PDB file of N, CA, C and O in Angstrom:
ATOM      1  N   MET A   1       0.823  -1.197   0.000  1.00  0.00           N
ATOM      2  CA  MET A   1       0.000   0.000   0.000  1.00  0.00           C
ATOM      3  C   MET A   1       0.866   1.261   0.000  1.00  0.00           C
ATOM      4  O   MET A   1       0.557   2.220  -0.706  1.00  0.00           O
ATOM      5  N   VAL A   2       1.942   1.268   0.780  1.00  0.00           N
ATOM      6  CA  VAL A   2       2.800   2.450   0.837  1.00  0.00           C
ATOM      7  C   VAL A   2       3.398   2.741  -0.535  1.00  0.00           C
ATOM      8  O   VAL A   2       3.588   3.902  -0.898  1.00  0.00           O
ATOM      9  N   GLU A   3       3.695   1.693  -1.296  1.00  0.00           N
ATOM     10  CA  GLU A   3       4.235   1.878  -2.645  1.00  0.00           C
ATOM     11  C   GLU A   3       3.212   2.557  -3.542  1.00  0.00           C
ATOM     12  O   GLU A   3       3.563   3.403  -4.364  1.00  0.00           O
ATOM     13  N   ASP A   4       1.952   2.186  -3.384  1.00  0.00           N
ATOM     14  CA  ASP A   4       0.889   2.790  -4.198  1.00  0.00           C
ATOM     15  C   ASP A   4       0.773   4.291  -3.931  1.00  0.00           C
ATOM     16  O   ASP A   4       0.575   5.080  -4.855  1.00  0.00           O
ATOM     17  N   VAL A   5       0.898   4.672  -2.671  1.00  0.00           N
ATOM     18  CA  VAL A   5       0.740   6.074  -2.296  1.00  0.00           C
ATOM     19  C   VAL A   5       1.921   6.904  -2.776  1.00  0.00           C
ATOM     20  O   VAL A   5       1.730   7.965  -3.372  1.00  0.00           O
ATOM     21  N   PHE A   6       3.137   6.436  -2.523  1.00  0.00           N
ATOM     22  CA  PHE A   6       4.327   7.229  -2.809  1.00  0.00           C
ATOM     23  C   PHE A   6       4.929   6.988  -4.188  1.00  0.00           C
ATOM     24  O   PHE A   6       5.957   7.577  -4.522  1.00  0.00           O
ATOM     25  N   SER A   7       4.309   6.139  -4.988  1.00  0.00           N
ATOM     26  CA  SER A   7       4.854   5.856  -6.321  1.00  0.00           C
ATOM     27  C   SER A   7       4.529   6.957  -7.330  1.00  0.00           C
ATOM     28  O   SER A   7       5.017   6.928  -8.459  1.00  0.00           O
ATOM     29  N   SER A   8       3.720   7.910  -6.933  1.00  0.00           N
ATOM     30  CA  SER A   8       3.300   8.966  -7.842  1.00  0.00           C
ATOM     31  C   SER A   8       3.693  10.343  -7.311  1.00  0.00           C
ATOM     32  O   SER A   8       3.378  10.702  -6.176  1.00  0.00           O
ATOM     33  N   LYS A   9       4.379  11.093  -8.142  1.00  0.00           N
ATOM     34  CA  LYS A   9       4.739  12.473  -7.799  1.00  0.00           C
ATOM     35  C   LYS A   9       3.479  13.309  -7.554  1.00  0.00           C
ATOM     36  O   LYS A   9       3.459  14.172  -6.676  1.00  0.00           O
ATOM     37  N   GLY A  10       2.441  13.046  -8.330  1.00  0.00           N
ATOM     38  CA  GLY A  10       1.185  13.779  -8.177  1.00  0.00           C
ATOM     39  C   GLY A  10       0.574  13.573  -6.807  1.00  0.00           C
ATOM     40  O   GLY A  10       0.101  14.531  -6.196  1.00  0.00           O
ATOM     41  N   ARG A  11       0.574  12.336  -6.307  1.00  0.00           N
ATOM     42  CA  ARG A  11       0.013  12.065  -4.988  1.00  0.00           C
ATOM     43  C   ARG A  11       0.854  12.731  -3.893  1.00  0.00           C
ATOM     44  O   ARG A  11       0.310  13.252  -2.920  1.00  0.00           O
ATOM     45  N   VAL A  12       2.152  12.712  -4.052  1.00  0.00           N
ATOM     46  CA  VAL A  12       3.024  13.364  -3.070  1.00  0.00           C
ATOM     47  C   VAL A  12       2.768  14.873  -3.077  1.00  0.00           C
ATOM     48  O   VAL A  12       2.707  15.494  -2.016  1.00  0.00           O
ATOM     49  N   LYS A  13       2.617  15.464  -4.260  1.00  0.00           N
ATOM     50  CA  LYS A  13       2.314  16.898  -4.338  1.00  0.00           C
ATOM     51  C   LYS A  13       0.993  17.218  -3.639  1.00  0.00           C
ATOM     52  O   LYS A  13       0.883  18.227  -2.942  1.00  0.00           O
ATOM     53  N   ILE A  14       0.001  16.362  -3.827  1.00  0.00           N
ATOM     54  CA  ILE A  14      -1.305  16.578  -3.195  1.00  0.00           C
ATOM     55  C   ILE A  14      -1.179  16.483  -1.678  1.00  0.00           C
ATOM     56  O   ILE A  14      -1.732  17.315  -0.959  1.00  0.00           O
ATOM     57  N   LEU A  15      -0.467  15.495  -1.194  1.00  0.00           N
ATOM     58  CA  LEU A  15      -0.278  15.366   0.251  1.00  0.00           C
ATOM     59  C   LEU A  15       0.442  16.581   0.821  1.00  0.00           C
ATOM     60  O   LEU A  15       0.092  17.069   1.895  1.00  0.00           O
ATOM     61  N   ARG A  16       1.440  17.065   0.107  1.00  0.00           N
ATOM     62  CA  ARG A  16       2.168  18.256   0.553  1.00  0.00           C
ATOM     63  C   ARG A  16       1.222  19.464   0.623  1.00  0.00           C
ATOM     64  O   ARG A  16       1.308  20.263   1.556  1.00  0.00           O
ATOM     65  N   LEU A  17       0.334  19.597  -0.345  1.00  0.00           N
ATOM     66  CA  LEU A  17      -0.638  20.701  -0.322  1.00  0.00           C
ATOM     67  C   LEU A  17      -1.487  20.648   0.943  1.00  0.00           C
ATOM     68  O   LEU A  17      -1.715  21.672   1.587  1.00  0.00           O
ATOM     69  N   PHE A  18      -1.952  19.454   1.296  1.00  0.00           N
ATOM     70  CA  PHE A  18      -2.784  19.331   2.490  1.00  0.00           C
ATOM     71  C   PHE A  18      -2.012  19.709   3.749  1.00  0.00           C
ATOM     72  O   PHE A  18      -2.560  20.344   4.650  1.00  0.00           O
ATOM     73  N   VAL A  19      -0.750  19.323   3.812  1.00  0.00           N
ATOM     74  CA  VAL A  19       0.070  19.652   4.979  1.00  0.00           C
ATOM     75  C   VAL A  19       0.309  21.161   5.041  1.00  0.00           C
ATOM     76  O   VAL A  19       0.234  21.757   6.116  1.00  0.00           O
ATOM     77  N   GLU A  20       0.594  21.773   3.904  1.00  0.00           N
ATOM     78  CA  GLU A  20       0.927  23.196   3.877  1.00  0.00           C
ATOM     79  C   GLU A  20      -0.288  24.112   3.944  1.00  0.00           C
ATOM     80  O   GLU A  20      -0.219  25.188   4.537  1.00  0.00           O
ATOM     81  N   ILE A  21      -1.403  23.697   3.341  1.00  0.00           N
ATOM     82  CA  ILE A  21      -2.548  24.603   3.198  1.00  0.00           C
ATOM     83  C   ILE A  21      -3.758  24.156   4.018  1.00  0.00           C
ATOM     84  O   ILE A  21      -4.452  24.991   4.598  1.00  0.00           O
ATOM     85  N   GLY A  22      -4.013  22.867   4.070  1.00  0.00           N
ATOM     86  CA  GLY A  22      -5.192  22.364   4.782  1.00  0.00           C
ATOM     87  C   GLY A  22      -6.224  21.859   3.803  1.00  0.00           C
ATOM     88  O   GLY A  22      -5.946  20.958   3.012  1.00  0.00           O
ATOM     89  N   GLU A  23      -7.409  22.431   3.847  1.00  0.00           N
ATOM     90  CA  GLU A  23      -8.520  21.987   3.005  1.00  0.00           C
ATOM     91  C   GLU A  23      -8.511  22.697   1.659  1.00  0.00           C
ATOM     92  O   GLU A  23      -8.229  23.891   1.561  1.00  0.00           O
ATOM     93  N   LEU A  24      -8.830  21.919   0.620  1.00  0.00           N
ATOM     94  CA  LEU A  24      -8.922  22.484  -0.733  1.00  0.00           C
ATOM     95  C   LEU A  24      -9.974  21.732  -1.524  1.00  0.00           C
ATOM     96  O   LEU A  24     -10.237  20.555  -1.277  1.00  0.00           O
ATOM     97  N   ASN A  25     -10.576  22.435  -2.488  1.00  0.00           N
ATOM     98  CA  ASN A  25     -11.473  21.723  -3.395  1.00  0.00           C
ATOM     99  C   ASN A  25     -10.644  21.106  -4.522  1.00  0.00           C
ATOM    100  O   ASN A  25      -9.480  21.456  -4.717  1.00  0.00           O
ATOM    101  N   ILE A  26     -11.243  20.211  -5.237  1.00  0.00           N
ATOM    102  CA  ILE A  26     -10.502  19.438  -6.228  1.00  0.00           C
ATOM    103  C   ILE A  26      -9.925  20.309  -7.341  1.00  0.00           C
ATOM    104  O   ILE A  26      -8.826  20.038  -7.824  1.00  0.00           O
ATOM    105  N   SER A  27     -10.641  21.343  -7.752  1.00  0.00           N
ATOM    106  CA  SER A  27     -10.118  22.225  -8.803  1.00  0.00           C
ATOM    107  C   SER A  27      -8.861  22.951  -8.340  1.00  0.00           C
ATOM    108  O   SER A  27      -7.902  23.098  -9.097  1.00  0.00           O
ATOM    109  N   GLU A  28      -8.877  23.399  -7.098  1.00  0.00           N
ATOM    110  CA  GLU A  28      -7.713  24.099  -6.542  1.00  0.00           C
ATOM    111  C   GLU A  28      -6.541  23.133  -6.337  1.00  0.00           C
ATOM    112  O   GLU A  28      -5.385  23.499  -6.550  1.00  0.00           O
ATOM    113  N   ILE A  29      -6.842  21.920  -5.929  1.00  0.00           N
ATOM    114  CA  ILE A  29      -5.799  20.898  -5.785  1.00  0.00           C
ATOM    115  C   ILE A  29      -5.138  20.651  -7.140  1.00  0.00           C
ATOM    116  O   ILE A  29      -3.912  20.638  -7.249  1.00  0.00           O
ATOM    117  N   ALA A  30      -5.952  20.459  -8.156  1.00  0.00           N
ATOM    118  CA  ALA A  30      -5.426  20.198  -9.502  1.00  0.00           C
ATOM    119  C   ALA A  30      -4.562  21.371  -9.972  1.00  0.00           C
ATOM    120  O   ALA A  30      -3.468  21.165 -10.498  1.00  0.00           O
ATOM    121  N   ARG A  31      -5.043  22.575  -9.786  1.00  0.00           N
ATOM    122  CA  ARG A  31      -4.300  23.763 -10.235  1.00  0.00           C
ATOM    123  C   ARG A  31      -2.957  23.883  -9.515  1.00  0.00           C
ATOM    124  O   ARG A  31      -1.916  24.054 -10.150  1.00  0.00           O
ATOM    125  N   ARG A  32      -2.993  23.792  -8.199  1.00  0.00           N
ATOM    126  CA  ARG A  32      -1.763  23.972  -7.419  1.00  0.00           C
ATOM    127  C   ARG A  32      -0.763  22.833  -7.612  1.00  0.00           C
ATOM    128  O   ARG A  32       0.446  23.049  -7.519  1.00  0.00           O
ATOM    129  N   ALA A  33      -1.256  21.628  -7.880  1.00  0.00           N
ATOM    130  CA  ALA A  33      -0.368  20.477  -8.075  1.00  0.00           C
ATOM    131  C   ALA A  33       0.090  20.345  -9.527  1.00  0.00           C
ATOM    132  O   ALA A  33       0.937  19.508  -9.839  1.00  0.00           O
ATOM    133  N   GLY A  34      -0.468  21.169 -10.410  1.00  0.00           N
ATOM    134  CA  GLY A  34      -0.100  21.096 -11.820  1.00  0.00           C
ATOM    135  C   GLY A  34      -0.643  19.862 -12.507  1.00  0.00           C
ATOM    136  O   GLY A  34       0.011  19.286 -13.377  1.00  0.00           O
ATOM    137  N   LEU A  35      -1.847  19.455 -12.112  1.00  0.00           N
ATOM    138  CA  LEU A  35      -2.487  18.262 -12.670  1.00  0.00           C
ATOM    139  C   LEU A  35      -3.795  18.656 -13.336  1.00  0.00           C
ATOM    140  O   LEU A  35      -4.356  19.710 -13.035  1.00  0.00           O
ATOM    141  N   ASN A  36      -4.280  17.818 -14.233  1.00  0.00           N
ATOM    142  CA  ASN A  36      -5.618  18.075 -14.753  1.00  0.00           C
ATOM    143  C   ASN A  36      -6.640  17.514 -13.758  1.00  0.00           C
ATOM    144  O   ASN A  36      -6.294  16.738 -12.867  1.00  0.00           O
ATOM    145  N   TYR A  37      -7.888  17.915 -13.923  1.00  0.00           N
ATOM    146  CA  TYR A  37      -8.939  17.566 -12.981  1.00  0.00           C
ATOM    147  C   TYR A  37      -9.084  16.059 -12.842  1.00  0.00           C
ATOM    148  O   TYR A  37      -9.169  15.547 -11.725  1.00  0.00           O
ATOM    149  N   ALA A  38      -9.113  15.342 -13.958  1.00  0.00           N
ATOM    150  CA  ALA A  38      -9.325  13.889 -13.929  1.00  0.00           C
ATOM    151  C   ALA A  38      -8.189  13.176 -13.199  1.00  0.00           C
ATOM    152  O   ALA A  38      -8.434  12.247 -12.430  1.00  0.00           O
ATOM    153  N   THR A  39      -6.960  13.601 -13.434  1.00  0.00           N
ATOM    154  CA  THR A  39      -5.813  12.982 -12.771  1.00  0.00           C
ATOM    155  C   THR A  39      -5.843  13.269 -11.272  1.00  0.00           C
ATOM    156  O   THR A  39      -5.600  12.375 -10.461  1.00  0.00           O
ATOM    157  N   ALA A  40      -6.140  14.506 -10.909  1.00  0.00           N
ATOM    158  CA  ALA A  40      -6.246  14.857  -9.489  1.00  0.00           C
ATOM    159  C   ALA A  40      -7.335  14.033  -8.816  1.00  0.00           C
ATOM    160  O   ALA A  40      -7.151  13.540  -7.703  1.00  0.00           O
ATOM    161  N   ASN A  41      -8.453  13.888  -9.483  1.00  0.00           N
ATOM    162  CA  ASN A  41      -9.567  13.106  -8.953  1.00  0.00           C
ATOM    163  C   ASN A  41      -9.149  11.648  -8.738  1.00  0.00           C
ATOM    164  O   ASN A  41      -9.491  11.045  -7.721  1.00  0.00           O
ATOM    165  N   GLN A  42      -8.420  11.091  -9.686  1.00  0.00           N
ATOM    166  CA  GLN A  42      -7.949   9.711  -9.574  1.00  0.00           C
ATOM    167  C   GLN A  42      -6.982   9.570  -8.387  1.00  0.00           C
ATOM    168  O   GLN A  42      -7.101   8.628  -7.603  1.00  0.00           O
ATOM    169  N   HIS A  43      -6.042  10.487  -8.256  1.00  0.00           N
ATOM    170  CA  HIS A  43      -5.100  10.455  -7.135  1.00  0.00           C
ATOM    171  C   HIS A  43      -5.825  10.589  -5.799  1.00  0.00           C
ATOM    172  O   HIS A  43      -5.498   9.887  -4.842  1.00  0.00           O
ATOM    173  N   LEU A  44      -6.799  11.478  -5.730  1.00  0.00           N
ATOM    174  CA  LEU A  44      -7.558  11.660  -4.496  1.00  0.00           C
ATOM    175  C   LEU A  44      -8.323  10.394  -4.127  1.00  0.00           C
ATOM    176  O   LEU A  44      -8.445  10.066  -2.947  1.00  0.00           O
ATOM    177  N   GLY A  45      -8.838   9.683  -5.121  1.00  0.00           N
ATOM    178  CA  GLY A  45      -9.522   8.417  -4.862  1.00  0.00           C
ATOM    179  C   GLY A  45      -8.584   7.395  -4.236  1.00  0.00           C
ATOM    180  O   GLY A  45      -8.967   6.683  -3.308  1.00  0.00           O
ATOM    181  N   ILE A  46      -7.368   7.324  -4.735  1.00  0.00           N
ATOM    182  CA  ILE A  46      -6.373   6.396  -4.191  1.00  0.00           C
ATOM    183  C   ILE A  46      -6.000   6.794  -2.764  1.00  0.00           C
ATOM    184  O   ILE A  46      -5.924   5.943  -1.878  1.00  0.00           O
ATOM    185  N   LEU A  47      -5.769   8.084  -2.544  1.00  0.00           N
ATOM    186  CA  LEU A  47      -5.407   8.564  -1.209  1.00  0.00           C
ATOM    187  C   LEU A  47      -6.554   8.363  -0.216  1.00  0.00           C
ATOM    188  O   LEU A  47      -6.332   8.056   0.955  1.00  0.00           O
ATOM    189  N   GLU A  48      -7.779   8.541  -0.704  1.00  0.00           N
ATOM    190  CA  GLU A  48      -8.935   8.344   0.164  1.00  0.00           C
ATOM    191  C   GLU A  48      -9.120   6.867   0.501  1.00  0.00           C
ATOM    192  O   GLU A  48      -9.434   6.526   1.641  1.00  0.00           O
ATOM    193  N   SER A  49      -8.927   5.990  -0.481  1.00  0.00           N
ATOM    194  CA  SER A  49      -9.074   4.556  -0.210  1.00  0.00           C
ATOM    195  C   SER A  49      -7.979   4.055   0.727  1.00  0.00           C
ATOM    196  O   SER A  49      -8.165   3.051   1.414  1.00  0.00           O
ATOM    197  N   ALA A  50      -6.832   4.750   0.758  1.00  0.00           N
ATOM    198  CA  ALA A  50      -5.751   4.406   1.692  1.00  0.00           C
ATOM    199  C   ALA A  50      -6.020   4.995   3.082  1.00  0.00           C
ATOM    200  O   ALA A  50      -5.288   4.711   4.029  1.00  0.00           O
ATOM    201  N   GLY A  51      -7.064   5.812   3.202  1.00  0.00           N
ATOM    202  CA  GLY A  51      -7.419   6.404   4.480  1.00  0.00           C
ATOM    203  C   GLY A  51      -6.636   7.656   4.824  1.00  0.00           C
ATOM    204  O   GLY A  51      -6.726   8.150   5.948  1.00  0.00           O
ATOM    205  N   LEU A  52      -5.862   8.183   3.866  1.00  0.00           N
ATOM    206  CA  LEU A  52      -5.021   9.348   4.144  1.00  0.00           C
ATOM    207  C   LEU A  52      -5.760  10.671   4.020  1.00  0.00           C
ATOM    208  O   LEU A  52      -5.389  11.649   4.669  1.00  0.00           O
ATOM    209  N   VAL A  53      -6.796  10.715   3.199  1.00  0.00           N
ATOM    210  CA  VAL A  53      -7.563  11.950   3.035  1.00  0.00           C
ATOM    211  C   VAL A  53      -9.051  11.686   3.220  1.00  0.00           C
ATOM    212  O   VAL A  53      -9.535  10.568   3.045  1.00  0.00           O
ATOM    213  N   LEU A  54      -9.746  12.734   3.573  1.00  0.00           N
ATOM    214  CA  LEU A  54     -11.204  12.719   3.722  1.00  0.00           C
ATOM    215  C   LEU A  54     -11.785  13.822   2.863  1.00  0.00           C
ATOM    216  O   LEU A  54     -11.094  14.777   2.507  1.00  0.00           O
ATOM    217  N   HIS A  55     -13.052  13.688   2.535  1.00  0.00           N
ATOM    218  CA  HIS A  55     -13.715  14.797   1.851  1.00  0.00           C
ATOM    219  C   HIS A  55     -15.085  15.030   2.465  1.00  0.00           C
ATOM    220  O   HIS A  55     -15.694  14.135   3.050  1.00  0.00           O
ATOM    221  N   LYS A  56     -15.543  16.257   2.313  1.00  0.00           N
ATOM    222  CA  LYS A  56     -16.911  16.608   2.669  1.00  0.00           C
ATOM    223  C   LYS A  56     -17.512  17.259   1.443  1.00  0.00           C
ATOM    224  O   LYS A  56     -16.820  17.940   0.686  1.00  0.00           O
ATOM    225  N   SER A  57     -18.790  17.049   1.252  1.00  0.00           N
ATOM    226  CA  SER A  57     -19.465  17.558   0.064  1.00  0.00           C
ATOM    227  C   SER A  57     -20.427  18.678   0.426  1.00  0.00           C
ATOM    228  O   SER A  57     -21.139  18.633   1.430  1.00  0.00           O
ATOM    229  N   PHE A  58     -20.415  19.680  -0.433  1.00  0.00           N
ATOM    230  CA  PHE A  58     -21.367  20.780  -0.368  1.00  0.00           C
ATOM    231  C   PHE A  58     -22.004  20.851  -1.746  1.00  0.00           C
ATOM    232  O   PHE A  58     -21.525  21.568  -2.625  1.00  0.00           O
ATOM    233  N   GLY A  59     -23.080  20.110  -1.928  1.00  0.00           N
ATOM    234  CA  GLY A  59     -23.664  19.991  -3.265  1.00  0.00           C
ATOM    235  C   GLY A  59     -22.690  19.242  -4.159  1.00  0.00           C
ATOM    236  O   GLY A  59     -22.297  18.118  -3.848  1.00  0.00           O
ATOM    237  N   ARG A  60     -22.300  19.858  -5.267  1.00  0.00           N
ATOM    238  CA  ARG A  60     -21.356  19.220  -6.195  1.00  0.00           C
ATOM    239  C   ARG A  60     -19.901  19.478  -5.833  1.00  0.00           C
ATOM    240  O   ARG A  60     -19.000  18.900  -6.440  1.00  0.00           O
ATOM    241  N   ILE A  61     -19.664  20.338  -4.855  1.00  0.00           N
ATOM    242  CA  ILE A  61     -18.291  20.693  -4.476  1.00  0.00           C
ATOM    243  C   ILE A  61     -17.806  19.747  -3.380  1.00  0.00           C
ATOM    244  O   ILE A  61     -18.487  19.530  -2.378  1.00  0.00           O
ATOM    245  N   ARG A  62     -16.619  19.193  -3.595  1.00  0.00           N
ATOM    246  CA  ARG A  62     -15.985  18.332  -2.594  1.00  0.00           C
ATOM    247  C   ARG A  62     -14.740  19.038  -2.062  1.00  0.00           C
ATOM    248  O   ARG A  62     -13.888  19.496  -2.823  1.00  0.00           O
ATOM    249  N   ILE A  63     -14.662  19.110  -0.761  1.00  0.00           N
ATOM    250  CA  ILE A  63     -13.512  19.708  -0.092  1.00  0.00           C
ATOM    251  C   ILE A  63     -12.718  18.576   0.554  1.00  0.00           C
ATOM    252  O   ILE A  63     -13.253  17.793   1.338  1.00  0.00           O
ATOM    253  N   TYR A  64     -11.428  18.504   0.211  1.00  0.00           N
ATOM    254  CA  TYR A  64     -10.556  17.433   0.707  1.00  0.00           C
ATOM    255  C   TYR A  64      -9.596  17.973   1.752  1.00  0.00           C
ATOM    256  O   TYR A  64      -9.232  19.148   1.740  1.00  0.00           O
ATOM    257  N   ARG A  65      -9.195  17.086   2.660  1.00  0.00           N
ATOM    258  CA  ARG A  65      -8.197  17.416   3.674  1.00  0.00           C
ATOM    259  C   ARG A  65      -7.513  16.133   4.127  1.00  0.00           C
ATOM    260  O   ARG A  65      -7.997  15.030   3.873  1.00  0.00           O
ATOM    261  N   LEU A  66      -6.387  16.299   4.796  1.00  0.00           N
ATOM    262  CA  LEU A  66      -5.664  15.175   5.361  1.00  0.00           C
ATOM    263  C   LEU A  66      -6.496  14.578   6.490  1.00  0.00           C
ATOM    264  O   LEU A  66      -7.117  15.312   7.258  1.00  0.00           O
ATOM    265  N   ASN A  67      -6.512  13.265   6.595  1.00  0.00           N
ATOM    266  CA  ASN A  67      -7.260  12.570   7.640  1.00  0.00           C
ATOM    267  C   ASN A  67      -6.391  12.486   8.899  1.00  0.00           C
ATOM    268  O   ASN A  67      -5.669  11.509   9.100  1.00  0.00           O
ATOM    269  N   GLU A  68      -6.467  13.503   9.727  1.00  0.00           N
ATOM    270  CA  GLU A  68      -5.619  13.605  10.921  1.00  0.00           C
ATOM    271  C   GLU A  68      -5.857  12.488  11.927  1.00  0.00           C
ATOM    272  O   GLU A  68      -5.020  12.267  12.803  1.00  0.00           O
ATOM    273  N   SER A  69      -6.981  11.776  11.824  1.00  0.00           N
ATOM    274  CA  SER A  69      -7.243  10.687  12.764  1.00  0.00           C
ATOM    275  C   SER A  69      -6.550   9.382  12.336  1.00  0.00           C
ATOM    276  O   SER A  69      -6.513   8.422  13.105  1.00  0.00           O
ATOM    277  N   ASN A  70      -6.008   9.346  11.126  1.00  0.00           N
ATOM    278  CA  ASN A  70      -5.309   8.163  10.626  1.00  0.00           C
ATOM    279  C   ASN A  70      -3.827   8.254  11.000  1.00  0.00           C
ATOM    280  O   ASN A  70      -3.174   9.246  10.677  1.00  0.00           O
ATOM    281  N   PRO A  71      -3.284   7.227  11.680  1.00  0.00           N
ATOM    282  CA  PRO A  71      -1.873   7.293  12.082  1.00  0.00           C
ATOM    283  C   PRO A  71      -0.911   7.385  10.895  1.00  0.00           C
ATOM    284  O   PRO A  71       0.143   8.011  11.008  1.00  0.00           O
ATOM    285  N   HIS A  72      -1.256   6.775   9.771  1.00  0.00           N
ATOM    286  CA  HIS A  72      -0.401   6.866   8.588  1.00  0.00           C
ATOM    287  C   HIS A  72      -0.400   8.292   8.030  1.00  0.00           C
ATOM    288  O   HIS A  72       0.639   8.791   7.599  1.00  0.00           O
ATOM    289  N   ALA A  73      -1.554   8.936   8.038  1.00  0.00           N
ATOM    290  CA  ALA A  73      -1.642  10.321   7.560  1.00  0.00           C
ATOM    291  C   ALA A  73      -0.840  11.240   8.472  1.00  0.00           C
ATOM    292  O   ALA A  73      -0.170  12.156   7.996  1.00  0.00           O
ATOM    293  N   ARG A  74      -0.906  11.001   9.781  1.00  0.00           N
ATOM    294  CA  ARG A  74      -0.112  11.811  10.709  1.00  0.00           C
ATOM    295  C   ARG A  74       1.377  11.595  10.465  1.00  0.00           C
ATOM    296  O   ARG A  74       2.160  12.542  10.543  1.00  0.00           O
ATOM    297  N   ALA A  75       1.775  10.362  10.171  1.00  0.00           N
ATOM    298  CA  ALA A  75       3.187  10.072   9.887  1.00  0.00           C
ATOM    299  C   ALA A  75       3.630  10.773   8.608  1.00  0.00           C
ATOM    300  O   ALA A  75       4.742  11.297   8.540  1.00  0.00           O
ATOM    301  N   VAL A  76       2.767  10.783   7.593  1.00  0.00           N
ATOM    302  CA  VAL A  76       3.073  11.473   6.337  1.00  0.00           C
ATOM    303  C   VAL A  76       3.242  12.968   6.609  1.00  0.00           C
ATOM    304  O   VAL A  76       4.149  13.606   6.074  1.00  0.00           O
ATOM    305  N   LYS A  77       2.370  13.514   7.438  1.00  0.00           N
ATOM    306  CA  LYS A  77       2.445  14.941   7.779  1.00  0.00           C
ATOM    307  C   LYS A  77       3.781  15.263   8.454  1.00  0.00           C
ATOM    308  O   LYS A  77       4.435  16.247   8.109  1.00  0.00           O
ATOM    309  N   VAL A  78       4.181  14.431   9.414  1.00  0.00           N
ATOM    310  CA  VAL A  78       5.461  14.647  10.106  1.00  0.00           C
ATOM    311  C   VAL A  78       6.613  14.557   9.115  1.00  0.00           C
ATOM    312  O   VAL A  78       7.540  15.366   9.164  1.00  0.00           O
ATOM    313  N   LEU A  79       6.561  13.581   8.221  1.00  0.00           N
ATOM    314  CA  LEU A  79       7.612  13.415   7.216  1.00  0.00           C
ATOM    315  C   LEU A  79       7.719  14.651   6.324  1.00  0.00           C
ATOM    316  O   LEU A  79       8.812  15.172   6.107  1.00  0.00           O
ATOM    317  N   ILE A  80       6.593  15.111   5.816  1.00  0.00           N
ATOM    318  CA  ILE A  80       6.593  16.279   4.920  1.00  0.00           C
ATOM    319  C   ILE A  80       7.050  17.521   5.667  1.00  0.00           C
ATOM    320  O   ILE A  80       7.835  18.308   5.137  1.00  0.00           O
ATOM    321  N   GLU A  81       6.568  17.705   6.893  1.00  0.00           N
ATOM    322  CA  GLU A  81       6.983  18.872   7.674  1.00  0.00           C
ATOM    323  C   GLU A  81       8.479  18.824   7.980  1.00  0.00           C
ATOM    324  O   GLU A  81       9.160  19.844   7.874  1.00  0.00           O
ATOM    325  N   SER A  82       8.993  17.666   8.353  1.00  0.00           N
ATOM    326  CA  SER A  82      10.416  17.571   8.678  1.00  0.00           C
ATOM    327  C   SER A  82      11.274  17.717   7.430  1.00  0.00           C
ATOM    328  O   SER A  82      12.366  18.283   7.499  1.00  0.00           O
ATOM    329  N   TRP A  83      10.814  17.231   6.319  1.00  0.00           N
ATOM    330  CA  TRP A  83      11.544  17.381   5.057  1.00  0.00           C
ATOM    331  C   TRP A  83      11.618  18.859   4.682  1.00  0.00           C
ATOM    332  O   TRP A  83      12.656  19.342   4.230  1.00  0.00           O
ATOM    333  N   GLY A  84      10.515  19.565   4.874  1.00  0.00           N
ATOM    334  CA  GLY A  84      10.489  20.995   4.588  1.00  0.00           C
ATOM    335  C   GLY A  84      11.419  21.769   5.492  1.00  0.00           C
ATOM    336  O   GLY A  84      12.069  22.716   5.048  1.00  0.00           O
ATOM    337  N   THR A  85      11.493  21.380   6.761  1.00  0.00           N
ATOM    338  CA  THR A  85      12.407  22.021   7.706  1.00  0.00           C
ATOM    339  C   THR A  85      13.846  21.796   7.277  1.00  0.00           C
ATOM    340  O   THR A  85      14.661  22.716   7.325  1.00  0.00           O
ATOM    341  N   ALA A  86      14.161  20.584   6.859  1.00  0.00           N
ATOM    342  CA  ALA A  86      15.523  20.278   6.415  1.00  0.00           C
ATOM    343  C   ALA A  86      15.867  21.083   5.170  1.00  0.00           C
ATOM    344  O   ALA A  86      16.991  21.569   5.041  1.00  0.00           O
ATOM    345  N   ASP A  87      14.919  21.232   4.252  1.00  0.00           N
ATOM    346  CA  ASP A  87      15.147  22.009   3.030  1.00  0.00           C
ATOM    347  C   ASP A  87      15.403  23.471   3.356  1.00  0.00           C
ATOM    348  O   ASP A  87      16.266  24.096   2.739  1.00  0.00           O
ATOM    349  N   ARG A  88      14.665  24.030   4.319  1.00  0.00           N
ATOM    350  CA  ARG A  88      14.850  25.432   4.698  1.00  0.00           C
ATOM    351  C   ARG A  88      16.206  25.646   5.350  1.00  0.00           C
ATOM    352  O   ARG A  88      16.837  26.681   5.133  1.00  0.00           O
ATOM    353  N   ARG A  89      16.669  24.678   6.154  1.00  0.00           N
ATOM    354  CA  ARG A  89      17.982  24.787   6.789  1.00  0.00           C
ATOM    355  C   ARG A  89      19.091  24.777   5.742  1.00  0.00           C
ATOM    356  O   ARG A  89      20.097  25.471   5.886  1.00  0.00           O
ATOM    357  N   LYS A  90      18.902  23.991   4.696  1.00  0.00           N
ATOM    358  CA  LYS A  90      19.900  23.874   3.635  1.00  0.00           C
ATOM    359  C   LYS A  90      20.086  25.195   2.890  1.00  0.00           C
ATOM    360  O   LYS A  90      21.193  25.519   2.461  1.00  0.00           O
ATOM    361  N   VAL A  91      18.999  25.958   2.737  1.00  0.00           N
ATOM    362  CA  VAL A  91      19.033  27.208   1.980  1.00  0.00           C
ATOM    363  C   VAL A  91      19.815  28.287   2.731  1.00  0.00           C
ATOM    364  O   VAL A  91      20.465  29.123   2.103  1.00  0.00           O
ATOM    365  N   LYS A  92      19.764  28.280   4.034  1.00  0.00           N
ATOM    366  CA  LYS A  92      20.417  29.325   4.845  1.00  0.00           C
ATOM    367  C   LYS A  92      21.905  29.322   4.739  1.00  0.00           C
ATOM    368  O   LYS A  92      22.571  30.145   5.368  1.00  0.00           O
TER     369      LYS A  92
END
């Protein structure tokens, strides 16, 4: 399962967006990750089936976020946050 999640740059970009920004709708996720809508939707389906993300619906609009109650999602968040900290230290 971990290979399925991390085997795609698009999925990693989406996870990073959730860690950095929080909740986003699918159009905004696609735009910020540099993906088309269909690809973003497919990646979100995989991440949701892995339990890493959740969505809530407001009519036709779906808002996605990291599933903070999932221990794997929390581990991904720590990894992304620590990686970002290491990258910032390198720049200084």
